[in-house]
N, C-alpha and C positions, 0 to 999 in steps of 0.2 A: 453387285447386287442389282436386280432389275427394279426400276422405279415405275410404278403404274402410270406415271405421267409420260413415259416413253423413252427412257434412257437408262444406261447402266451407270452405277456409281461405285467408287472404290471404298469399301468399308474401312480398310486400314488407313487410308488417307484421311477419311472423315474423322477417325479417332485421333490421328496426329493433329489435325486442325483443331479439334476440341481441346486438346492439351495445350496447344499454343494459345488458344483463345482464353483459357482459364489462367495460365501462367503469366501471360503478357498483357492481359486485359484487352485483347484484340477481338474485334467483331467483324468477320468477313461479310456480314450482311447476307445478301442474296447471291453472292459469289459472281456477280456479273462483272465484266471488265470495267464498266462504267463505275460501279460501286467501289471496286478495289482501287481504281485510279483516283477517284474523288477522295477516298479515305487516305490515300497516299499523300495527295496534295494537302489535305487538311492537317495531317500529322506533321508534314514538313513545315507548313506555315506556323504550327504551334511549337516548332523546335524539337519535336519528338522524332528524331531521324531513325531511331531503332524501329519504332512502329511503322514509319513510312517504308522502310526497307522490307519489312515483313509483308505489307500490302503489295509492294512492287513485285517482290519475288513470287507471291501467290498469283498475281495477274500474269506475269510472264510465264510461269509454269503451266497455267491453264490455257492461255490464249496465244502464245508465241507461234505455234504451228499455223493457226488460222491467220494470224497477222502476216506471216510469210506468204501464204497463199494469196491473200488480198493484195500484198505488195506486187506480186508478179502480174496481177491484172492491170496494173497502172503503168503508164509511161510518162505521166505528168501528175501534178496534184489534181485531185478530183475537184470539180467546181462545187461551190458552197451547197447547192441543192442536192448533190450526190455524196458529199463528204461523209455524212453519217452512215452511209451504207458500208463504209470501211471501218466499222466500230473497233474491231480487234486491232487492226493496224494503227489506228489513231491512239488507242489506249496503251498498247504495248510500246509504241514509239514514245509516247508521253512518259510512261514509266521509266524507260531508259534515260530520258532527259532528267527526270527528277533524281534518279539514281546518280547520274553524273554530278548534279548540283550538290547532292548530299556528300559524295566522296570529295568534292572540292572543298566543301565546308570543313570536312574532317581532315583536310590536308593529305588525303590519300590520292595523290595526283595520278598515279598509274592506273588505279581502279577507275577514277573519273574519266581518264582518257579512254580506257577500254569501253566504258558504258557509252560515251559519246560516239566513239567510232562504230560500235555495234549499231547504234541508231542511224548514223549516216550511211553505213554500208548496207544495212538490211531492211531498214524501215524509213527510208528517205521520204516517201510520200505521205507519211503520217501528218495529221493536222490535229490541233487541239483547240477546243472551243474556249474562248475567254469569256467569263460571265459579263464582261463589259460590252459584248456584242459582236465579236469577230473571231475568225479562225486564224491561228498563227501556226507556224511550221517549226516544230521542235528540231528537225534536222538542220535547218538553216541557222537557228540559234545555237545549236551544238557546234557548228563549224567555227563560230566565233570563240566558243569555249575551248575547242581543240587548239586553236591558234594560241590562246592565252597559256594553256597548259604546256604546250610544246615550248613556248618562249621561257616559261618558268623552269621547266626541266633542263633546257639548254643552258640557262644561266646557272642553275645549280651544278650542272656537270662541269661548266667552265670553272666555277668557284672551287669545286672539288679537285679538279686537275691542278689549279694554282696552288691549293693547299698541299696536295701531294708532291708537287714540284718543290715547294719550300721545304717540306719535310725531307725530301731526298737530298737537298743541298746542305742541310744542317750538319749531318755527320761529316761530309767532305770539308766544309768550312771549319768545323771543330778540329778535324784531323790536321789540316794545314796550319791552323793557329797553334796547335800544340807543338808542331815541328818548329815553327818559327820561334816560339817561346823557348823551346829547349836549345835551339842554336844560339840564341841571344845569351842564355844563361851560361853556356859553355865558353862563349867568347868573352865572358867577364861582364856582360851587361847585366844589370840588376833586373830580375823578373818580379813583377808585382803580383 
């Protein structure tokens, strides 16, 4: 549908958004990447990770393509005075960071790892404004989280392998013990 303000909009998507907003108590506001990212942070900070994920997914669905275009224009982090020109990149990158943190909190480590890797591989030069007065780099912070997750997953894998090996030995041990016991009983030894 053509909006007289100069763009097309999708009526079916707007209806789906209205349903989500009514059912979940979500308000997408003006649909800007800044609003969606801010609402994602606020929801996350309040512990409402389900709402945060809804805002995150909306931001990503609307602005990821623009963020990818903005990423290709950079070969380093934009200086502070130019950083806000990369609004889609910054907000989408930040959303992937929040998503990763949410999945870590939910102990869904593979999903967290996927979100952090998507950030570091596709939106590396994103920056996030901290209300305390500086820009920080979500992809750099994500690299630390990736290392943590990989360490946890490797440890879980080792523990799982050890448990599987112990399980594999139990039947063999049991079988050998049963043979030894039966030989003792045939030879006149008393079996307890």
